[in-house]
N, C-alpha and C positions, 0 to 999 in steps of 0.2 A: 529433472524438472517436475513440478507438481501439476495437478489438474486445474484447468482454467475454470473459475467459478463465476466471474463477472462478465457481462456483455459489453460494458462501457470501456472504451479505450481512453486512457489518460495520456495527455500530451506532456511529456517530461521536459524539464529545463535543467540545464547544468547548474550546479551549486545548491541543489535541494535534495533532501532525503524524503522518499515517499513511503508511506506505511498505511496499514489499515488500523484505525483507532479502535478504542473500546466500544464506541458507538456504532461501529460497522461501516463507517464512511472512510474514503481515502483522504488522507491529510498529507500536506507537504510542510517540511520544516527546513530552515536554512542550515547548511553545513557550517562548521566552525569558521571556514575561510570566507563565507558569504556574510558580510557584516550588515548589508542593507536589507536583507530579506526578512519576512515575517511568516509566522506559522499561519496556515490557511487551509480550510476544508476545500478539497478539489472536486471530488466525485459527487454525483447526484444519486448513484445507485447504492443501496444499503446491502451489505454482505452479511448473511447469517453465519456467524462464527460458531464452530463446533469445538468442543473440548478435545485437546490432544493434537490439534492442527496449528500450523504456523501459516500466516497469511502475508503475502508480499506482492509488490507490483513488479512484473518482469520487464525486460528490456523493450518489449513491444508495447507496453503500457496497459496490459491486462492484469487483473488480480488473479493470483494463483494460490492454491492451498497445498501444503506438503505435510505429511504425517510426521510428528516428532517421535524420535526413537524411544525416549524414556518417559513418555507421558501416558 
């Protein structure tokens, strides 16, 4: 597991993929089987992204960063 970088906790829903976008905010996008969903910005906290790190939302709803091996 990576290091927690965000203080905001995101409430997750089934059928959506959560990620940190290029703008630094958390977004959710519908998965292929979720036909009714729309892409939407979820988080209010901006994450300062660093080169060589991957950012993701963990199971508890917090943003974490992990160092990429070949970056």
